[in-house]
Backbone bond lengths (Angstrom), bond angles and torsions (degrees), N, CA, C in turn:
res aa  C-N    CA-C-N  psi(-1)  N-CA   C-N-CA  omega(-1)  CA-C   N-CA-C  phi
1 M - - - 1.437 - - 1.522 108.82 -
2 A 1.283 116.79 136.07 1.461 121.70 179.75 1.526 110.44 -71.61
3 Y 1.321 116.06 151.97 1.459 120.92 177.56 1.520 109.26 -66.78
4 R 1.319 115.12 135.38 1.468 121.31 176.71 1.516 109.13 -113.64
5 T 1.305 116.27 134.46 1.459 120.70 177.09 1.525 108.84 -66.53
6 R 1.307 116.30 132.56 1.456 121.83 179.07 1.527 109.13 -90.39
7 T 1.307 115.59 154.38 1.461 119.88 -176.33 1.525 112.54 -61.76
8 H 1.331 117.87 -30.46 1.465 120.39 179.58 1.523 111.66 -82.00
9 G 1.345 117.79 -8.31 1.457 121.74 175.37 1.515 116.07 80.50
10 R 1.330 117.65 0.42 1.465 119.68 -179.22 1.527 110.48 -97.54
11 I 1.315 115.99 155.97 1.461 123.10 -179.56 1.524 108.31 -98.22
12 A 1.334 116.45 126.69 1.464 121.47 178.78 1.529 108.94 -83.09
13 V 1.338 116.59 129.05 1.464 122.64 -179.55 1.522 108.22 -128.54
14 T 1.337 116.70 125.07 1.458 121.70 174.28 1.523 107.69 -102.69
15 I 1.331 116.14 126.14 1.462 121.89 -176.21 1.519 108.86 -108.56
16 D 1.324 116.48 117.02 1.454 121.92 179.28 1.529 109.86 -84.08
17 S 1.332 116.77 166.08 1.468 120.89 -172.07 1.525 113.57 -63.39
18 N 1.326 119.13 -37.95 1.471 118.96 -179.13 1.528 110.67 -66.53
19 V 1.314 117.93 -34.33 1.465 121.25 176.77 1.529 109.96 -72.80
20 W 1.336 116.05 -38.21 1.469 120.37 177.38 1.535 109.94 -58.32
21 D 1.339 117.05 -44.39 1.463 121.76 177.97 1.528 110.88 -62.16
22 L 1.330 116.99 -40.54 1.464 120.63 178.43 1.525 110.57 -64.23
23 F 1.331 117.35 -45.66 1.463 120.15 177.34 1.528 110.61 -56.23
24 H 1.333 115.99 -41.02 1.468 120.14 179.98 1.530 110.61 -65.16
25 R 1.326 117.12 -46.48 1.478 120.38 179.79 1.525 111.83 -61.95
26 L 1.323 117.01 -35.95 1.466 121.19 179.84 1.527 112.64 -83.17
27 D 1.331 116.32 -3.12 1.460 123.28 -179.28 1.531 111.78 57.60
28 L 1.339 115.91 40.39 1.460 120.86 177.18 1.520 109.48 -80.10
29 R 1.284 116.36 139.52 1.462 122.36 176.67 1.523 107.62 -102.08
30 L 1.328 115.90 109.08 1.457 119.85 -175.87 1.521 112.36 -61.40
31 S 1.315 117.34 -32.54 1.466 119.68 179.66 1.526 111.64 -65.23
32 T 1.329 116.91 -24.94 1.468 121.37 176.96 1.520 110.95 -89.10
33 E 1.348 115.51 -47.03 1.463 120.52 -176.21 1.530 113.13 -72.32
34 L 1.328 116.49 -35.74 1.463 122.05 -178.56 1.533 108.80 -129.93
35 P 1.318 117.89 73.25 1.468 120.58 -175.28 1.529 112.24 -61.28
36 N 1.330 115.38 143.61 1.466 120.33 -173.35 1.526 114.30 -69.12
37 N 1.307 118.43 -10.39 1.463 119.10 174.83 1.530 111.38 -80.57
38 R 1.366 116.46 -11.88 1.474 120.46 179.17 1.519 113.46 -119.07
39 F 1.351 117.33 -20.80 1.453 120.85 -173.58 1.527 111.51 -132.15
40 L 1.328 115.93 147.56 1.459 123.71 169.42 1.524 106.21 -111.76
41 L 1.321 117.80 122.58 1.458 121.31 -177.36 1.521 110.86 -101.06
42 F 1.322 115.20 137.89 1.454 122.09 179.06 1.522 108.95 -134.13
43 I 1.334 115.33 155.58 1.463 121.15 172.60 1.527 107.66 -127.75
44 P 1.337 116.82 148.40 1.464 119.11 175.55 1.526 110.01 -68.30
45 R 1.307 116.94 156.41 1.469 123.09 179.55 1.527 110.94 -55.57
46 E 1.318 117.10 -35.67 1.463 121.04 -178.98 1.528 112.08 -58.00
47 I 1.316 116.93 -33.22 1.469 119.53 -179.50 1.520 110.66 -67.52
48 E 1.319 117.13 -37.12 1.464 119.18 176.42 1.526 110.06 -58.01
49 I 1.321 116.83 -40.61 1.469 121.89 178.18 1.528 110.14 -67.09
50 E 1.346 117.09 -42.36 1.464 121.17 179.60 1.526 111.86 -64.84
51 I 1.321 117.20 -37.57 1.469 120.68 179.84 1.525 110.36 -61.37
52 V 1.312 116.76 -42.42 1.465 121.07 178.58 1.529 110.40 -62.20
53 A 1.343 116.84 -32.02 1.465 121.34 -176.91 1.529 113.52 -81.18
54 I 1.333 118.56 -10.46 1.467 120.47 179.13 1.525 108.19 -66.85
55 P 1.333 116.85 128.48 1.463 119.59 -178.37 1.531 111.98 -60.85
56 A 1.307 115.63 149.39 1.463 121.70 179.62 1.523 110.70 -84.02
57 H 1.325 116.33 59.15 1.468 122.52 177.80 1.524 108.53 -105.53
58 H 1.325 116.39 150.39 1.464 120.03 -178.20 1.530 111.89 -61.50
59 D 1.340 118.60 -30.17 1.467 120.31 -179.27 1.538 112.35 -75.70
60 K 1.321 118.08 -12.08 1.466 122.16 178.40 1.535 111.86 -105.11
61 E 1.329 116.17 -2.07 1.458 121.07 -175.19 1.532 112.54 -60.06
62 A 1.335 117.51 -45.74 1.469 121.13 -179.04 1.523 111.41 -64.63
63 L 1.326 117.42 -39.61 1.451 121.05 178.55 1.522 110.73 -63.46
64 K 1.308 115.62 -44.22 1.467 120.05 -177.84 1.533 110.74 -67.68
65 T 1.311 116.38 -36.72 1.472 120.86 178.56 1.498 110.32 -68.34
């Protein structure tokens, strides 16, 4: 299906967990790369479950945040 312009003018982006991990490793700041005045960010329900499963270790704190 072709992309359709939304009435609010923003682009909807769903970020899956493997891409989320890559963004973290590359130290990308989503607020800079995908500003909220142009993009709407979403995550699949599975990521919410995965976030809860991330161990509460100091080395995983940045990823979880």
